[in-house]
C-alpha positions in Angstrom: -87.8 -6.8 4.4 -85.3 -4.9 6.5 -84.6 -5.4 10.2 -83.6 -2.7 12.7 -81.6 -4.4 15.4 -81.0 -2.8 18.8 -78.7 -4.1 21.4 -79.8 -2.6 24.7 -78.1 -2.4 28.1 -79.8 -1.3 31.3 -78.5 1.7 33.2 -76.2 1.0 36.1 -77.8 0.1 39.3 -81.0 -1.2 37.7 -82.1 -4.7 37.9 -82.8 -6.7 34.8 -86.4 -7.2 36.0 -86.9 -3.5 36.5 -85.3 -2.8 33.1 -87.7 -5.3 31.3 -90.7 -4.0 33.3 -90.0 -0.4 32.2 -89.3 -1.3 28.6 -92.5 -3.3 28.2 -94.8 -1.0 30.1 -93.5 2.4 29.0 -91.1 2.2 26.0 -92.9 -0.3 23.9 -96.2 1.7 24.0 -94.3 4.9 23.1 -92.7 3.2 20.2 -96.0 1.7 19.1 -97.6 5.1 19.3 -95.2 6.8 17.1 -93.7 4.1 14.9 -95.9 1.0 15.2 -97.6 1.7 11.8 -94.3 0.9 10.1 -93.6 -2.4 11.9 -94.2 -5.7 10.3 -92.8 -7.4 13.5 -91.5 -6.1 16.8 -89.6 -8.7 19.0 -87.9 -8.1 22.2 -85.5 -10.9 23.2 -84.2 -11.0 26.9 -81.1 -13.1 27.3 -81.1 -15.3 30.4 -77.6 -16.8 30.0 -74.5 -16.2 27.9 -72.1 -18.7 26.6 -68.6 -18.5 25.3 -67.2 -20.2 22.3 -65.0 -23.2 22.9 -62.1 -22.2 25.1 -63.6 -18.7 25.9 -65.0 -17.9 29.3 -68.2 -15.9 29.0 -69.0 -12.9 31.2 -70.9 -13.7 34.4 -74.0 -12.1 32.9 -75.2 -11.3 29.4 -73.6 -8.2 27.9 -76.9 -6.9 26.7 -80.2 -7.0 28.5 -82.4 -7.0 25.3 -81.9 -7.7 21.7 -84.8 -5.9 19.9 -85.6 -6.7 16.3 -88.0 -4.5 14.4 -88.9 -5.7 11.0 -90.1 -3.2 8.3 -91.0 -3.6 4.7 -88.1 -1.8 3.0 -85.6 0.9 3.1 -88.3 3.5 2.6 -89.9 2.4 5.9 -86.4 2.6 7.6 -86.1 6.2 6.3 -89.6 7.0 7.6 -88.7 5.4 10.9 -85.7 7.7 11.4 -87.5 10.7 10.0 -90.3 10.3 12.6 -87.9 9.4 15.5 -85.8 12.4 14.7 -88.6 15.0 15.0 -87.6 17.1 18.0 -90.7 16.5 20.1 -90.7 12.8 19.5 -86.9 12.5 20.0 -87.4 14.3 23.3 -90.1 11.8 24.4 -87.8 8.8 23.6 -84.8 10.4 25.2 -86.7 11.2 28.4 -88.1 7.7 28.6 -84.7 6.0 27.8 -83.0 8.0 30.6 -85.1 6.0 33.0 -83.9 2.6 32.1 -81.1 2.5 29.3 -77.4 3.1 29.4 -77.5 4.9 26.0 -73.7 4.8 25.8 -73.9 1.0 25.4 -76.7 0.9 22.9 -75.8 -0.5 19.4 -78.2 -0.1 16.4 -77.7 -1.7 13.0 -79.7 -2.7 9.9 -79.9 -6.3 8.9 -81.2 -8.3 5.9 -82.4 -11.6 7.2 -81.3 -14.9 5.6 -83.3 -18.1 6.2 -82.5 -21.7 5.8 -85.4 -24.0 6.4 -84.7 -27.1 8.5 -84.1 -30.3 6.8 
């Protein structure tokens, strides 16, 4: 399995609550419509606090408003994800919606292979 991890930041002037409401009511359905058939799992994690390492003062609020983790079967599914998302008419739908709630300059996207250690 491969995970597509997105670190998302709300656009300036938007509250975290408004960001979350828009993401859940508009962007999630849009993603499910076009890409949901590829998803094995689709989780949105909304940080409520941020902590620093020992001796490091954390920012006053979380750097990101959402950590989204999309799990797909394999690299072929990742390739299909990007192929679909890059189609001009679909890319335009995503960009139009994202302009309403995301600071796209602060978005980070990466692939991850999950490791798991069961509890003792």
